[in-house]
N, C-alpha and C positions, 0 to 999 in steps of 0.2 A: 489564519486557521480559525475555524469556528467550532464551538462545542455544541453538542446537541443534548440539552437538559431534558429529562423526562422520558428518554428513549431507553427501552430495555437493552441491556448489555450483558455480555458473557465475559467472565474473567478467564484469562489465560496466563499461564506462567511462561515466561521466556527467559532464556539464558543468554547473556552477552559477555563477550570478553571484556576484561577490565578496561583496556584501552578504548574499546568501542563505547562502553558506558561513559567513560570520562569525556570523550569527544561529543557524544550526544547530549550530555548534561550541559556542556559549554554552549552548544548550539541552542539548546532549550532556553537557557538563561538569557542568551542574546535575543531570543524571540519573545521573551516575557512569559515563559512557561516553566513549570517544573518538569522533570524528566518524564514522568508517567503521562502527563497531559500531552506533552510534545509527541511522544511515540504514538499515543492513541490518535491524535489529530493527523499525523503524517500517514498512518495506516488507513484512516478514513478517506483521506484525499486520494491515496493510491487506488483504493477500492472503487471510488466514484469515477476515476479516470478510465478504468478498465471495463466500463459498462458494455462497450461494444464487444469486447472479447468474451464477456460473460454471456451476452445475448447469442453470439455465434456458437458458443459451446452447447447451447440447447438445440441447435439445428442437427437433425439426424446425420450421422457420418462425420461429425466434427469432434468426437470424443477422443480421437487420437491426439497424443501430445505432439506439439510442434518442436522440431529441433531448433536450436538457437538461431540458425540462419533463416529458417522459415519464419520464425517469429519476427526477426528483425525486418525481413522483407515485407511482411504483412503490416507491421507498424509504419514502415515508410509509405506503403501504399495508402494507408488510412490518413496520413498527414498531408498527402498531395492535394 
């Protein structure tokens, strides 16, 4: 995971269950990060991976939400 120094960021408050926070903290330490940095980097990676979905959401008529099956089928189609 990479950090992006000097880039404007927004602060968000999130709530995690204690067991989720504990597990994420362990994963973060194993990856060489503190919990905050780990979560930030994971979310950045997820957002970058979904660029195709974001681009498609700007096409007229694609503002309707996909149900889970439609989304799964679409993602399978993209990975072929």
